N, C-alpha and C positions, 0 to 999 in steps of 0.2 A: 714140630708142632710140641708144644707145653698144654698143660692141665691147670685150670683156675675153677678151684668149687666157693661158688657164692652161698650161705647159707647164716645160721643163728636168727632166723625171722620168725617171727610171731604173728600173725594180725586176724583183731579182731575184730565184729561191729562196733563200727564206730570209731574205727581207725584207718580210716580210708587214705589220709596222708602216706601215709605207709606205702598204699598201693603205688601213690607214685612217689614215693622214695627209691622203692625195688625196680620199677621198671627202668628210672632213670640211670637208676647204678648199676644195673644190666647194659643200659645201654652204652652208657661212658668206658665199661670194661671193652663191649664187642668193637667198640671204635677204636679204643685205645689198643687193644691184643687183638688184632684182625685174623692172625694167624694159633690162633690157640685154642683149644676145646673147653667150651665153657658149663658148667655144671652149675644147676642151682636148685639148694633143697629149702624147702620150708612147710609152715602147717598154718591151717587156716583160711581166713577169707585168700584169695590167689591172684596175683596180680597179670594183670589180661596179657602184657605183650613179653616175657617173660620168653616163650617160646622163637618170640621174632629173634632174639639175641641170643638166646642160649641154644647148645646144640644137646644138652639132656635136662629134664625138667624133671624130680620128682618133688611131690605136692601131699600134703597129707590134707585131705577136709575136715577132720577134726585134729582137733590141738592134744599132741602130743605133752600131757602135763609134765612129766618128770623130767623134761626135754631141758622147759624154762628156768630158768634160773641154775642151771647146773652145765651149761656151755653147749649144750646141743647133739649130746650124744649120740643119740639115736639116727638126727639126721644126718650127723658128720660121716657118720659110720655109710648114710646111705653112701653120701657122694664117693667116700674113699673107697668102697666095693666096688663101684662104677667103673672110677679110672683102674683099679687094679684087675676089673674085665679086661677091659680095652687094652693093657697094655703099656700103659704108662708106666713112665719110670720114678717120675716126680711132682708132686701136686704141691700147689698156693689154697692153701683154705683161707679167706676172711670173710668180712660181712655184708651181706648183698643188701645194709641200707649207709651204705659209704663207697665213696672212692679216693682212690689215689691218682693223684695228680701229676701224674709221665707216662708213658707207656710202654708196652713191653715189659711188664711188671714180674711177668714169669722169669725171664731170660734175666733179669737184672739180680732176682731173688738166687736162680741159680750159681751165676759169678758170684756173688758175695757171700754164697753160701760155702765154698771151698770142700776145704777138705774136713768140714764139722758134720755133726749130724744133723744138724736143726738151726734152723733161723727163726726168729720169732722178736717181739717188741716189748712194751710195757702194756698191763703189769705185772711185770717178772720181779721176783726179789732176788737176790743177792744171800741170804740169810735165812732164807726160809722155803717151806715148801710149798711155790707160788709161781706158777708157769702161765705165762701168757696163753687164753686158750681161743681168741679171736684171729689173730693171724701168726697162721703159722706154715712154714715153706720147709719142705723133705723128703726124703726118698719115698714112695707109696710104702713101703714095708716099715718105714720108721712110722711114718704116718698112722698107719693101721695098730704099732704099736703103743704109740703112746696114746692113742682113742681108745684104746681094748676095755670095751665099756665092762668087761666083769666085772671089776673091783672097784667101777664107779661111785657108786654108793652106801651107805648113805655118806655126805659128805657136805661140807659148810657150802660149796658150788665148785666150779669145773675146775678151777684156779690148781686146788688141792689136788684130787686125783690125777689131773698132768701130770702134774709134776711126779707127782710118784711116780707114776705108766714110766716118763724121763726117766727118771735115775733108774730104775730096773735095767735098762739100755747100757747104761753106762761104767766099768770099772773102777770107778773111784769110789772110795768110802766115804764121802762128805757132800753134802749138796755144793756147796759153793763150787767145789773141785771140777765134780761132775758137769756143773752148768757152764764155768770156766774154759774146761775143755772139750768140749762137746757142741756148743749151743752159740749162735752166732747174734747177737745184739744187736738191731738195729731201733733207733727212737723213731719214736712217732714224727717227732716234725722230720726225720730225715726220709720217711715213708711218706711224708706229705698227705697222711690217711684222717679224710676228709671224715666228719660224723653227720650224719642229716636229722639222726634223732634228736640231741642235747638241746637244752631250753630252747631256742628259739631259735634257732639253725634255719630250718625249713623255711619257716616263713621267708625266710632271707634269700637261702641259695634256690630258692624254686625259679626264682625272677632273675637269678644270676646263671640260667645254664651254659648258654655259649662259652662265657670264663671259663667253667669249668669243661666244658666239654673241650675247650682247646686245653686244658691246663695251665691259664691264666689270672688266675681268679686270686683279685689282690685281696691283701688281709687277708689270706687264707689261713694265718695263725691261731685268728680267733675262729675258728670252726672244726679245729682237731680234733680227733677222738679222745678223748678223756678230759678237755679245758671244762672247768677251769680246772680240776684233781691235777691234770699234769699240764703245768704250764710251762715255756720255756721263758729266759732270758735271752738279752741281745747276742749272748755270745754261745748261744743253742743250747745252755746248762739245765737241767730241770731244777726247777726251783722249789717244788717239793717232795725232795727226796728220799726224805723218811716217810714210815704210817707205819700204822697197827699190824697193819700185813709182813712188814720186816723193812727193809731198806733197799729200793727199785734201782733193777739192773741199767745201767743207761752204757753208750757208748763207750765212754770216758770210764766209769771205775770198772768194764768189764773186757780188760785186754789181759 
């Protein structure tokens, strides 16, 4: 049995679509990961079906303002601590307002991790302290250390302290070498990571639930997380490779 943490969501009055998104995401994760222990954490208005699909739910009725825009470290740690208390060795953490279009994602991540410390995706830079804080996989011990909140603030966002915490785990002298030797990068495209929030996505996808449940969403590339900021050509290459945060790490340039 693996452990999956669904988090990174706050819901305010007037954001009722988010309630539907989160309920559907939890249902999809349960259908596609029937043997795994699923944790959900969040704040604000609470989706009403989480307990039906998740094994454990921690939800704060009050918004945790310091979490918003900073990777939700308080709520991530709530989930990590629960996984640790139950004795899980590894943890997959991702968003509660999206899905990955394939089954048994925990086992897939564990296999892809190999002998590295961490597995993640974009947005991660190969030449700057920027480490994706939304999709992460590793041992519970590594996860706790990467999400050490004691030096999280003040920072631009969650990407920077997350990167610095990870760098502190490594023996290398430079960020580029630490990332290369200790972290697996899997592209958003490979993860088939669908984002319910972006643009007009949910207005379309809420009418295509059966396709999503069966992981057969036609045209799924148009609904990937980060699109169009992260866009992929026909060869699977990231089109917009460079940004003001650095050069994005991809499967092809991170070997």
